[in-house]
Structures are given as structure tokens and as C-alpha cells.
C-alpha positions in Angstrom: 112.2 72.0 108.9 108.8 72.8 110.3 108.5 76.1 108.4 108.9 76.7 104.7 111.0 79.5 103.4 109.3 82.3 101.5 110.7 81.1 98.2 109.0 77.7 98.5 105.5 79.0 99.5 102.7 78.4 97.0 99.9 80.7 96.1 97.6 78.6 98.2 99.9 79.1 101.2 99.8 82.9 100.6 96.0 82.9 100.5 95.8 80.9 103.7 98.0 83.5 105.4 95.8 86.3 104.0 92.7 84.7 105.7 94.6 84.3 109.0 95.3 88.0 109.5 98.5 88.5 107.7 98.2 89.9 104.2 99.7 89.0 100.8 101.3 92.4 100.9 102.4 94.9 103.6 101.9 98.6 103.2 103.2 99.3 106.6 100.0 100.1 108.4 97.1 97.8 109.3 94.5 100.2 107.9 96.1 100.3 104.5 96.5 96.5 104.5 92.8 95.9 105.4 91.6 98.4 102.8 93.8 96.9 100.0 92.9 93.3 101.0 89.2 94.0 101.0 89.4 96.0 97.8 91.2 93.2 95.9 89.0 90.4 97.2 85.7 92.3 96.5 87.0 93.4 93.1 87.5 89.8 92.2 84.0 88.9 93.3 82.6 91.8 91.3 84.5 90.6 88.2 83.1 87.1 88.6 79.6 88.4 89.1 79.8 90.6 86.0 81.1 87.8 83.8 78.5 85.3 85.1 75.7 87.8 84.6 76.8 88.4 81.0 77.1 84.7 80.4 73.6 84.2 81.6 72.2 86.9 79.3 74.1 85.4 76.4 72.8 81.9 77.0 69.2 83.1 77.8 69.2 85.3 74.7 70.4 82.5 72.5 67.9 79.9 73.8 65.0 81.9 72.3 66.7 83.1 69.2 63.6 82.9 67.0 61.7 85.6 68.9 64.7 87.3 70.5 65.3 87.5 74.2 62.4 88.1 76.5 61.7 91.9 77.1 62.9 91.7 80.8 66.3 90.3 79.7 66.8 92.7 76.8 66.0 95.8 79.0 68.3 94.5 81.8 71.0 93.9 79.3 70.8 97.4 77.9 71.2 98.8 81.4 74.2 96.7 82.3 76.4 96.5 79.2 75.4 98.7 76.3 77.3 97.8 73.2 77.9 94.1 74.2 76.3 93.2 70.9 78.8 95.2 68.9 79.3 94.9 65.2 82.4 92.9 65.7 83.6 90.5 68.3 86.3 93.0 69.2 83.7 95.6 70.1 81.8 93.1 72.1 84.9 92.0 74.0 85.8 95.6 74.7 82.4 96.3 76.1 82.6 93.2 78.3 86.0 94.2 79.6 84.8 97.7 80.3 81.8 96.4 82.2 83.8 93.9 84.2 86.3 96.6 85.1 83.6 99.0 86.3 81.9 96.3 88.3 85.1 95.3 89.9 85.9 98.9 90.9 82.5 99.4 92.4 82.7 96.2 94.5 86.3 97.0 95.5 85.4 100.6 96.4 82.5 99.4 98.6 84.6 96.8 100.4 87.6 99.1 100.8 85.6 102.0 102.2 83.6 99.8 104.6 86.7 97.9 105.8 88.7 101.0 106.3 85.9 102.8 108.1 85.1 99.9 110.5 88.8 99.6 111.3 89.2 103.3 111.8 86.1 103.7 113.9 87.2 100.7 116.0 90.6 102.3 116.7 89.1 105.7 117.4 86.3 104.6 119.6 88.0 101.6 121.2 85.0 99.4 120.5 83.6 97.3 117.6 79.9 97.5 117.8 76.8 98.0 115.7 77.3 101.8 115.8 80.6 101.5 113.9 79.0 99.2 111.4 76.0 101.5 110.9 78.2 104.5 110.2 80.5 102.6 107.9 77.6 101.1 106.1 76.0 104.5 105.6 79.2 106.1 104.3 79.8 103.1 102.0 76.2 103.4 100.7 76.8 107.0 99.8 80.1 106.1 98.1 78.4 103.4 96.0 75.5 105.7 95.1 77.9 108.4 94.0 79.8 106.0 91.9 76.6 104.8 90.1 75.1 106.2 86.9 72.0 107.4 88.8 73.3 109.5 91.7 70.2 111.5 92.6 69.5 112.8 96.1 66.9 110.1 96.7 69.3 107.3 95.5 72.1 108.6 97.8 69.8 108.8 100.9 68.3 105.4 100.1 71.8 103.8 99.7 73.0 105.4 103.0 70.0 104.1 104.9 70.2 100.6 103.3 73.9 100.4 104.0 73.5 101.4 107.6 70.7 99.0 108.2 72.3 96.0 106.5 75.7 96.6 108.2 74.1 97.1 111.7 71.9 94.0 111.3 74.9 91.9 110.1 76.9 93.1 113.2 74.0 92.3 115.6 73.3 88.9 114.0 77.0 88.0 114.0 76.8 88.1 117.8 73.7 86.0 118.0 74.8 83.2 115.7 
């Protein structure tokens, strides 16, 4: 009785398996499994980040209700969730859900693209090194820039360079520490 049957496994057991290399689901190919796993995990993080940001703006705006929120908060809020202060609670909730969904998709897209590219490049080149990370980071930067509201040429190039630099540095530093 050392192993438990699939029917008796808890969600915690499933998550532990996910972190150990086997995934909560099996699409039949390791590339698809990695992309889906990365997408789902990062989308959850994106949703939490979006909700916590909006909670912060709500609290910060209500603390100084006499004068309204500080200008830096009100301008940031307009960029992130227009319409959050709808005329009804239903409109505000719809704006919040839309914002959380968009943020989740962007985070999931970035993680899925990056994970899929690093795996694919590792399989194609036979090595996992900073070059794979730099290429995957650059392509992921481009994908994120294209998914944003401001997808100018400068923004795309800047995101590609930033993605490549951060990914390569993370890969290099992972070997040091």
C-alpha cells in the first residue's frame, strides 16, 4: 500500500507531481505539456497580480477620499483598468474581470512561448545554454510587445532586447548560484 490509487489522490498530490516533472495533464508530447503547464501557472500569477494591483488602487484611492487619489495613482489606474469605476457595481465587476482575463492571457502567453522555445531549442541544438535562453527571451519579448496596446516598432525592439538580456542573464546566473 505504498502508492495511492489515482482516485484517492488530492489536489496537493497532483500539484506535487506537476512540480516533479509529471504534469496534471498529458497531451502526448513533452513540448505541449510544458507549454500548457507554463501557461496555466503564469496565467494564475497574472490573475493574482492584476487583482492585487486593483485592490491596492481601491484602498489607496479610498484612503484619501477628500481630495481624491493622488495624480500618479489616478493616471496609472486609467491605463490599467478603464471603466473600473463604472456607474454600477456590475460594470465595475465586468471591467475587473476583463482586466484580470487580459493580464492572465498576457502572462500565460509569455510563459508558454518562452517555455516552448527553450524546450524546442534544447531539443534541436542538443544543449541548454544562454544562447537558447536569449533567443527564447527575444521572441517572447516580441510576443508580449505585440500583445500590448502600444506595439510600436521601438516597443517591439526594446522588448526583444530586454527579454533576451534578462533570459540570458538568468541562465548564466543560474549556473553560478
